[in-house]
N, C-alpha and C positions, 0 to 999 in steps of 0.2 A: 418545585423544591419542597422539601420537608424541613421544618425547623422544630426541634424540641426545645422548649424553654421553661425556665423556672424563675419565679420572682418571689422575693421575700423582703418585706419592709423591716426596718429596724429603727430604733429611736421612738420618741413619743410624738403623737399628733392629736389633733382634736377628735379624730375618729377612734383612737385607741380606747379600749375598754378595760385595760389592765388585766387581761385574761392569761397572764403568764407568758409562756413561750409560744402559744398557739398563734398562727397567722392565717387561720382558715377564713376569716372574713375578708382579708385582703386578697387571698388567693381566689375566693369566690368572686370578688369584684373583677379580678383579672380574667377569670374563665368566662364570666358573663360577657365581657367585651369580645372574647374570641368567638363564643357561640353566636352572638348577635351579628358577627361579620358575615355569616353564611358560608365561610370557607370550610372545607372538610377539616375536622379536628377530632382529637381524642385526648382524654385526660386520665392519668393514672396517679398513683400516690406520690410521684416525684416530679413528673413533667407534664406539660400540655404540648401536644404535637399539632402543628397546623400545616396545611398543604396549600400551595398556590404559587403565583408568580412572585418574584423577589420583592418588588415594591409593595404589593398588596399585603404580603405576609409581614414585612417589616413595619408597615404602617399599623397593622393590627397589634403586633407585639409592642410597639411604642405606646399605643393607647392602653393596652393591658397593663403595661408597666406604670403608666401614669395613674391608672385606677388603683393599683396596689400601693402606689406612693402616697396616696391620701391617708394611709394607715400608719405612716412613719415619717421620720424626717430624712430618711435615705432608703434606697432600694438596691438590693443585690439582684443582678440579672445574669443568668447562665443560659447560653445558647449553644446548640449543636445543630449544624445544618447538613443536609444531604442535597447537594445541588446537582440535579440531573436533567438538563434541558431536554425538552421533548417528551418527557414522561409524566403522566398523570395517573391518579388512582393508586399511587404507591403507599398511601397511608394504610390501606388494607392489603394491597398487592404483596408487599414485602412479608407481611405476617402469613398470608395464604401460602406463599412459596415456602416459608419456614415450616409451617404445619405439614405441607405435602412432603417435604424432605424428611421430617421426623417420622411420618407415617411409613414412608418407603424404607427408612432405616429399621423401624420396628418389624416390618414385613420381612426384610432381608435377614435380620437377626433371628426371627422366629423360624426361618427355613434353613438355617445353617447347621 
């Protein structure tokens, strides 16, 4: 399964540095947990995506959320999952298929 998630703390905590609206330190703490898990993952400006079996992915997300939670008195968690039993390598496979389709479209449009 693939799960894209985003965590954002709010409220004050002992770890808050009063840096305005930025949550980069909390997000960094969450992403560090994901990367230390050893599961395939990628991070972009809005989400971190992780791939693995249901229990292992959800455990990592729980620990990442707890890490971010140290930076506020509450945490917002957004999840989007693609549950496709029996498939692995989809964290890169989906993007590779998309890029191939785009290339084929450009080829087709260039010859029409």
